[in-house]
N, C-alpha and C positions, 0 to 999 in steps of 0.2 A: 643298733647293735654293731654296725660297721664302725661307727664313730668311737664307740667304747673299745672295740678291739684295736683300732688304730692308736688310741691313746695308751692302751696297755703296752702295745709293741714299742711305741715311742719311748715310754717310760723305761722299759726293759733295755732298749738300745742305749739309752742314756747311761745306765749302770754298766753295761758291757763296755762302753767306751772309756770308762774310768781306768786309770792306771792301777795296777795291783799295788796294794799298800805294803805287801811283804815281798822280800826278795826270794830268789829261787832256793836259797839255803835256809830259809826260815822254816819253822815247824809247821805252819799252816798258812798257805797262800790265800789271799783275799779273793773271794769269788762272789761278788754282789749279785750277779744274775742267778747263780746257783742257790744262794741263800734266799733270794726272792721267790724262786720256784719252789724250793723246799718249804718255805713259809706258807705259800699258797696251798700246798698239798697237805701240810700238817696242821695248819691253823696257828702256827707259832708266829711270833713277831720277829721280823728280820733283825738279826743281831742278838736274839735270845740265846742263852747259853745251853748247850747240850751237855749234860752231866753223864759221865760213865759211872754207873752204880752197880753195886752188888745187891742181890735180892735173895730173900728167903720167902717161903710160902707158908700160909696158915689157912686153916679151915675151921668150920664150926663142927661140933660133935655130930656123930652119925645119927644120933637120935633127934636131930632137928632142933637143937638148942638155938633160940633166936638171939644171936650175938648183936651187941650194939657197939658202935665206934665211939671214939672220944668226944664226938659232938652230940652223942645221945641218939644217933640215927641208926637204923638197921644197916648192918654191913651188907654190901651188894657183891654177889659173886662176880669175879673177873672185872671188877670196877674199883673196889675199895683198896686203898693203899695206906699202910702205916708208914710214917715218915719221921725223920728228925726235923722238928720245926725250925731249927737253926739253919737248915739247908733248904727245905721246902716247907713253906708255911701251910698250916691246915687251910682248907678251902681252896687249894690250888688244883687246877686241872692240868694234868701232865699227859704228854704223848710218849708212848714207849713203842718205837717202831718195830721192835722184834715181836710184839704181840699182835700185830696186824695179821688178820687171817686165821687166828686161832679159833677153834670152835667155842661158842658161848653155850651156856646151859639151856638157852631157849632155842638152840639150833641154828642161830645166825652166826656170822663170822665177826670176830672182834675188829673194831676200827682203830685200836691203839690208844684210846682215851681212858684214863684212870683218874680217880678222885682221891686226893690226899685228905682223908677225914679221920684217920686214926693215928695213934702214936703207940710206941712200945718201948719198954725199958732197954731192950737190946738193940734198938734201932738208933744208931749213932753215926753221924757223918754221912758219907755217900753210900747209904744203905737204905733199902726199902723192903717192906714186907707186903706181899701181894696176897689178898684174900681170894681163895679159889672156890669156895662154896661149902656145901654140906658134905662132911665125911672125907676121909683120906682119898677116896676114889676121885674126888673133884680136882685133885692136883694133876691128874693124868694129862690133860691138854697142855699143861705148862711144863711137863717133864722134859720136853725136847729143847727148852730154852737154855742158853748158856747164862746161868744166874750169876756168874762172876763178872759179867761185862754187858750191862744193858744200857741202851741210849735213852736217857730221860730228858725231855724238854718241857719246861713250864710253858703252857699255852694260854692260860686264863685263870679265872677265879669263878667260884660258884657260891650261891647263897642258899641257905637252908640245908637240906640233905641232898646227897648225891642221887641222881635219877636211878630208878630200878630197872 
């Protein structure tokens, strides 16, 4: 354990010692240590792109209609995303930091991970559609989000259907 911790600290120190690639007047200063820590916390790959996206919400009918996504899988409340496949390919796992801590339908708190398994005709460019669950009342946990400016990071891929 100590050897592993020492290796991680040495690795992090190596990145901290690197000169910043961007000057003080640049739009985004390089912070390799910060990116490494953020990657460890979110599961993203260091250097992965964080998109600023607009979002809309959608839900299944109040009568419990079983909706399917574009993969033929059951849509999963607070997990399924409809995306523009030119920006985010289907079967991509994304992390949306603004959703961390939101209440889930099962009573747990959201971990920020969503699954791009659906598409929609109005979802073009940097826009996503978040599935909230059954009925309009399922949108309530997402009501406090600033849907015009979400931080979306690609963190992996999944096979089959998104987990329920």
